[in-house]
C-alpha positions as CSV (number, residue, x, y, z in Angstrom):
1,M,88.9,120.5,109.1
2,S,85.6,118.8,109.0
3,K,85.4,115.6,110.6
4,K,83.6,114.2,107.9
5,L,84.9,114.0,103.8
6,K,82.9,116.5,101.6
7,H,82.6,113.5,99.4
8,S,83.4,110.4,100.8
9,S,83.5,108.5,97.6
10,L,83.4,110.7,95.1
11,F,86.4,109.3,93.2
12,F,85.3,109.5,89.7
13,R,84.7,113.5,88.9
14,K,87.4,115.4,86.7
15,M,89.5,116.7,89.5
16,D,91.8,120.0,88.6
17,D,95.6,120.6,89.1
18,K,94.8,121.1,92.9
19,P,92.3,119.4,94.3
20,D,90.8,120.3,97.7
21,M,92.0,118.5,100.7
22,E,89.0,117.7,102.3
23,S,87.5,115.8,99.0
24,Y,90.3,113.0,99.8
25,W,91.6,113.4,103.7
26,L,90.7,113.9,107.0
27,S,94.3,114.9,107.9
28,E,97.8,114.6,106.4
29,Q,101.1,114.6,108.4
30,V,104.6,115.1,106.6
31,Y,107.5,113.4,109.0
32,F,111.0,114.5,108.1
33,E,112.8,112.3,110.1
34,G,112.6,108.3,110.9
35,D,112.0,108.6,114.3
36,D,108.9,110.4,114.7
37,Y,107.7,108.3,111.4
38,F,108.2,105.0,113.2
39,R,106.8,106.7,116.5
40,S,103.5,107.1,115.1
41,L,103.5,104.5,113.0
42,L,103.9,102.0,116.0
43,Q,101.6,103.7,117.6
44,D,98.7,103.5,115.2
45,I,99.7,99.8,114.9
46,D,99.6,99.1,118.8
47,A,96.0,100.6,118.2
48,A,94.5,98.8,115.2
49,K,91.5,96.8,115.2
50,S,91.1,95.2,112.2
51,S,93.2,95.1,109.6
52,I,96.9,95.7,109.2
53,T,98.6,95.1,105.3
54,I,102.5,96.3,104.5
55,E,104.3,96.6,101.6
56,V,107.7,97.3,101.8
57,Y,111.2,96.9,99.7
58,M,113.7,96.1,102.5
59,F,111.9,94.9,106.3
60,L,115.0,93.4,107.9
61,N,115.5,91.6,111.5
62,D,117.0,94.5,112.7
63,S,116.5,96.6,115.9
64,L,113.7,98.7,114.5
65,G,112.9,95.5,112.8
66,K,112.2,93.7,115.4
67,R,110.5,96.2,116.8
68,V,107.9,96.6,114.7
69,Q,108.0,92.9,114.1
70,E,107.0,92.3,117.9
71,A,104.1,96.2,117.4
72,L,102.5,93.1,115.0
73,I,102.5,89.9,116.6
74,R,100.7,91.6,119.7
75,A,98.2,93.6,117.2
76,R,97.7,89.7,115.6
77,E,97.5,88.2,119.2
78,R,94.0,90.9,119.9
79,G,93.1,89.3,116.8
80,V,93.9,91.5,113.9
81,H,94.5,90.5,110.2
82,I,98.0,91.0,108.4
83,Q,99.3,90.5,105.5
84,I,102.8,91.7,104.5
85,I,104.4,91.9,101.3
86,V,108.3,92.3,101.3
87,D,110.7,92.3,98.0
88,G,112.2,89.4,97.1
89,I,116.1,91.4,96.4
90,G,115.2,94.1,99.1
91,S,114.2,91.9,101.7
92,Y,116.6,88.7,101.5
93,E,118.2,89.3,104.5
94,M,115.3,88.8,106.3
95,D,116.0,85.0,108.0
96,Q,113.4,82.6,107.9
97,K,113.5,82.3,111.8
98,F,111.9,85.8,111.8
99,I,109.8,84.8,109.2
100,D,108.5,81.8,111.2
101,R,107.9,84.1,114.1
102,L,106.0,85.8,112.4
103,H,103.9,82.8,111.0
104,Q,103.4,80.8,114.1
105,V,100.7,83.8,115.4
106,G,99.3,84.0,111.9
107,I,100.5,87.2,110.3
108,K,100.5,86.2,106.8
109,L,103.8,87.1,104.3
110,R,104.6,86.9,100.6
111,V,107.8,87.3,99.1
112,Y,107.3,89.8,95.7
113,N,109.8,88.4,93.0
114,P,111.8,85.9,95.2
115,L,115.4,85.5,94.0
116,P,115.3,82.2,91.3
117,F,116.8,80.0,93.9
118,Y,114.7,80.6,96.7
119,H,111.7,78.2,97.0
120,P,110.8,77.1,100.8
121,F,110.5,73.3,99.0
122,Y,112.9,73.7,96.3
123,G,115.0,70.0,97.8
124,N,111.3,68.8,97.5
125,L,110.4,69.9,93.2
126,T,111.1,67.8,90.5
127,W,113.8,69.2,87.9
128,L,111.4,69.9,85.4
129,K,109.4,72.3,87.5
130,K,113.2,73.3,90.1
131,F,113.4,74.6,85.6
132,R,110.1,76.2,84.9
133,V,110.3,78.2,88.4
134,T,114.3,79.7,88.3
135,H,113.4,80.3,84.1
136,K,110.3,82.5,85.4
137,R,111.5,84.3,88.0
138,T,115.0,84.8,86.2
139,W,112.9,86.6,83.7
140,R,111.2,88.5,86.0
141,M,114.9,89.6,88.3
142,N,114.5,93.2,87.2
143,K,110.8,94.3,88.1
144,R,111.0,95.0,91.9
145,N,108.4,96.1,94.6
146,H,110.1,99.2,95.6
147,R,106.7,100.4,97.3
148,K,106.8,101.5,101.2
149,I,102.6,101.9,102.2
150,F,101.1,100.7,105.6
151,I,97.8,100.9,105.8
152,I,96.0,100.5,109.3
153,D,92.2,99.4,110.0
154,E,91.9,101.0,105.9
155,D,91.5,103.8,107.9
156,I,95.7,105.2,108.0
157,L,97.9,105.2,105.3
158,Y,101.3,105.9,105.7
159,T,103.9,106.3,102.6
160,G,107.0,107.5,102.1
161,S,110.9,106.5,102.1
162,F,111.1,104.5,105.2
163,N,111.7,101.3,105.0
164,I,111.7,98.9,108.2
165,T,115.4,99.2,108.8
166,A,117.5,101.0,111.8
167,I,119.4,102.8,109.2
168,H,116.5,105.8,109.2
169,T,116.0,106.7,112.8
170,T,118.3,108.1,114.8
171,E,117.2,105.6,118.3
172,H,119.0,102.3,116.2
173,T,121.9,104.1,114.0
174,E,124.2,106.7,115.0
175,K,123.9,108.6,111.6
176,A,120.0,108.2,110.6
177,W,119.1,108.7,106.3
178,Q,117.2,111.8,105.4
179,D,114.1,110.4,104.4
180,M,110.3,111.8,104.2
181,G,107.1,110.2,104.8
182,V,103.3,111.2,104.8
183,R,100.5,109.7,107.0
184,V,97.0,110.2,105.8
185,T,93.9,109.3,107.0
186,G,90.2,108.9,106.1
187,P,87.5,106.7,104.4
188,N,89.3,106.9,101.1
189,V,92.3,104.5,102.2
190,K,90.9,102.0,101.0
191,F,91.9,103.1,97.3
192,G,95.2,101.8,99.0
193,T,93.5,98.4,100.3
194,L,92.0,98.2,96.8
195,N,95.6,97.9,95.1
196,F,97.3,95.7,97.9
197,K,94.7,93.0,96.7
198,K,95.9,93.2,93.5
199,N,99.3,92.5,94.9
200,W,97.9,89.8,97.3
201,K,95.4,87.9,95.4
202,L,94.0,88.3,91.9
203,R,90.5,86.9,94.0
204,D,91.1,89.3,97.0
205,Y,91.3,91.8,94.5
206,T,88.2,91.5,92.5
207,R,86.1,90.3,95.7
208,Y,87.2,93.8,97.4
209,K,86.6,96.0,94.5
210,K,82.7,94.3,93.6
211,Y,82.3,95.7,97.5
212,L,83.3,99.1,97.2
213,R,81.3,99.6,94.3
214,K,78.5,98.3,96.5
215,S,79.2,100.6,99.3
216,G,79.3,103.6,96.3
217,S,83.0,104.1,96.8
218,Q,85.2,103.9,93.2
219,F,88.5,105.2,92.0
220,S,90.0,106.7,89.3
221,W,93.6,105.7,89.3
222,K,94.3,109.1,87.2
223,T,93.1,111.7,89.4
224,F,93.1,109.9,92.6
225,P,96.1,111.9,94.8
226,L,97.9,108.1,95.6
227,K,100.0,107.5,92.6
228,L,100.6,103.4,91.8
229,N,102.3,102.7,88.5
230,Q,100.7,99.2,88.8
231,N,101.3,98.6,85.3
232,L,103.2,99.7,81.3
233,L,99.8,101.6,81.1
234,M,99.9,103.7,84.4
235,R,103.6,103.9,84.1
236,K,103.4,105.6,80.9
237,F,101.1,107.7,82.1
238,F,102.4,108.9,85.4
239,F,105.5,109.7,83.4
240,N,104.3,111.5,80.8
241,E,101.8,113.8,83.3
242,L,105.6,114.5,85.5
243,L,106.8,115.8,81.5
244,R,103.6,117.8,81.3
245,R,104.2,119.6,84.1
246,L,107.9,120.6,83.6
247,R,107.1,121.6,80.4
248,T,104.2,123.9,81.9
249,S,105.8,124.8,84.4
250,E,106.1,128.7,85.3
251,S,108.0,129.5,89.0
252,K,110.2,126.2,90.1
253,I,111.4,122.7,89.9
254,W,112.6,121.7,92.8
255,L,113.5,117.6,93.2
256,T,115.0,115.6,95.7
257,T,116.5,112.2,95.1
258,P,119.2,109.9,95.6
259,Y,119.3,108.8,92.6
260,F,119.4,110.8,89.4
261,V,119.7,108.9,86.0
262,P,116.6,109.8,84.6
263,K,115.3,109.4,80.9
264,R,116.7,111.9,78.5
265,K,112.5,113.5,77.7
266,L,113.1,114.6,81.4
267,I,116.6,115.8,80.9
268,R,115.1,118.0,78.5
269,A,112.4,118.8,79.9
270,L,114.3,120.3,82.7
271,A,116.4,122.2,80.7
272,Q,113.9,124.1,78.3
273,A,112.4,125.0,82.1
274,S,115.9,126.8,83.3
275,R,115.7,128.5,79.7
276,R,111.8,129.8,80.1
277,G,113.4,131.5,83.5
278,V,111.8,128.8,85.8
279,D,113.9,128.0,88.9
280,V,115.2,124.6,88.6
281,T,117.0,123.1,91.8
282,V,117.9,119.1,91.7
283,L,119.3,118.2,95.4
284,I,121.3,115.0,95.0
285,S,122.6,112.3,97.4
286,Q,126.7,112.5,97.3
287,K,127.2,109.9,99.7
288,S,125.1,106.5,98.6
289,D,124.4,103.4,99.2
290,V,124.5,101.9,96.0
291,P,128.5,103.2,95.1
292,F,128.5,103.5,91.6
293,F,125.7,106.3,91.5
294,R,128.3,108.7,93.0
295,T,130.1,108.3,89.4
296,L,126.9,107.3,87.3
297,Q,124.9,110.9,87.8
298,Y,127.7,112.8,86.9
299,F,126.5,112.0,83.2
300,Y,124.1,114.7,83.0
301,Y,125.3,117.3,85.0
302,G,127.0,119.2,82.4
303,Y,124.3,119.5,79.6
304,L,122.3,120.7,83.3
305,L,124.8,123.8,84.1
306,K,125.2,124.7,81.1
307,N,121.0,125.6,80.9
308,N,121.2,127.6,84.2
309,V,119.8,124.4,86.6
310,K,121.2,124.8,90.0
311,I,122.5,121.5,91.2
312,Y,123.4,120.6,95.2
313,H,124.5,117.3,96.9
314,Y,123.6,116.5,100.3
315,T,126.5,115.5,102.2
316,N,125.4,115.1,106.1
317,T,124.0,111.3,105.5
318,V,122.9,109.3,102.6
319,L,119.7,111.2,100.9
320,H,116.9,108.9,100.5
321,A,114.1,111.3,100.2
322,K,112.5,111.3,96.9
323,N,110.2,114.4,96.9
324,Y,109.2,116.4,93.9
325,I,107.5,120.4,94.0
326,I,106.5,121.8,90.5
327,D,105.1,125.2,91.1
328,D,102.0,124.4,93.5
329,W,102.2,120.7,93.1
330,M,104.5,118.1,95.4
331,T,104.5,114.5,96.2
332,I,106.3,112.3,98.5
333,G,107.1,108.3,97.6
334,S,109.2,106.1,96.8
335,S,109.8,107.4,93.2
336,N,113.6,108.5,91.9
337,L,114.6,110.1,88.7
338,N,115.8,107.1,87.4
339,H,115.1,104.1,85.0
340,R,114.5,101.6,87.6
341,S,111.2,103.8,88.9
342,F,110.2,104.8,85.5
343,L,110.4,101.3,83.6
344,H,110.6,98.3,85.9
345,D,109.8,98.8,90.0
346,L,106.6,99.1,91.5
347,E,105.9,102.6,93.1
348,V,104.2,104.8,95.1
349,D,103.9,108.7,95.2
350,L,101.1,111.0,97.2
351,I,100.4,113.9,95.9
352,I,100.5,116.8,98.9
353,L,97.3,118.3,99.5
354,S,97.6,120.6,102.4
355,D,98.8,124.4,102.1
356,E,100.4,124.0,105.6
357,N,102.4,120.9,104.7
358,K,103.4,122.2,101.3
359,K,105.1,125.2,103.0
360,K,107.1,122.6,105.5
361,V,108.1,120.9,102.8
362,E,109.4,124.2,100.9
363,E,111.3,124.9,103.6
364,H,112.7,121.9,104.3
365,F,114.0,122.0,100.5
366,Q,115.0,125.5,101.0
367,S,117.0,124.7,104.5
368,S,118.8,121.5,103.1
369,L,120.5,123.4,100.2
370,V,124.2,124.2,101.1
371,Q,126.1,126.9,99.0
372,E,129.6,125.5,100.0
373,N,127.9,121.9,98.5
374,K,126.8,123.2,95.3
375,I,127.9,121.6,92.0
376,T,129.7,124.3,89.2
377,Q,131.7,123.7,86.6
378,D,135.0,123.9,88.0
379,V,134.2,120.9,90.3
380,L,133.2,119.1,87.0
381,D,136.6,120.0,85.3
382,K,138.4,118.5,88.6
383,R,137.4,114.8,88.3
384,H,139.6,112.2,87.3
385,W,139.6,111.3,83.9
386,L,139.1,107.5,84.7
387,D,135.7,108.3,87.2
388,K,134.5,110.2,84.1
389,L,135.1,107.2,82.0
390,V,133.7,104.9,84.2
391,G,130.5,106.9,84.3
392,R,130.1,106.9,80.6
393,I,130.7,102.8,81.0
394,L,127.9,102.3,83.8
395,F,125.5,104.7,81.8
396,T,125.3,102.2,78.8
397,F,123.8,100.0,81.2
398,K,121.3,102.6,82.7
399,Y,118.2,100.7,81.5
400,W,118.9,98.9,84.3
401,F,119.6,101.4,86.8
């Protein structure tokens, strides 16, 4: 691969459905294990020279979280500018001592949509301010930041389904979750930095956008391979784009998801594709960190099976990866096939462009399918009537899942 991008700032040109990787990245690497992912990430943090930004749903002060914390502190002591955004619910267990340790060395950390009664000076606020803070945060409580993005020196970007918690690595837990991630490099990583600043501070975002325009680097979010659903318009666009790909698919639709409660339009698109002769296969986690999903996700199984859609359960451990393959197009990211990802949460997905990596991802998907774990009508018939009833009741509240 050439050491220079073909078009380092050519972002407004129209792209076809098969963009050239060299138009975007200097390199692209996929990860199927948390050990490899975090080993590489920690090495890049230790080599950081100017800046690190992190936007992550869950950052816990467990064994892995402390390793990342120490690496960030070392980087900060070298003069690296570090900014971190964590989610108010996902990182709720991050204790104050852990946060204070980051602040002491000058690492800046912000909480996205904190819980209603969380405020560093809540006890000192007037009753009117307490009411305003609580009301605003209660109203926004269902909106979460589910992204996992690490950007180093505006030149290296990691994303996927890995949070900063020990459950993702065998080095820190006996049975690690099954996840996927990807690392890309090159000057176009600045698109990720631009979007981070939008959530950090509007003024910083405006200034950085002006800087990019002056340097000749302007981005089109509709065509760029890093997909970020920042607002309602983007959410609708990306969902319709996914539907279009499903409806025009020709050979295969292979979906990996831990939570399977999609919109009805998507379910119908899968069934229609299967009736056209497309190989539609869905891999879903049998084990879940959200127990009721094991009951809820069965809701659409009967309809899909009648339309010859193949459904497999992953049973080795908790399947937390989010990977979608439609013909020659595929993504790795944080978006689940549920209403939360489509309607409420901030998500990130990266389109895989390297042919070599596409082959690796397809082989990984096929190796994850175990015939004994295939869902059939007999399996559905054997479910207890109470489990079916609970599933129907939970489905009534699908908007919140």
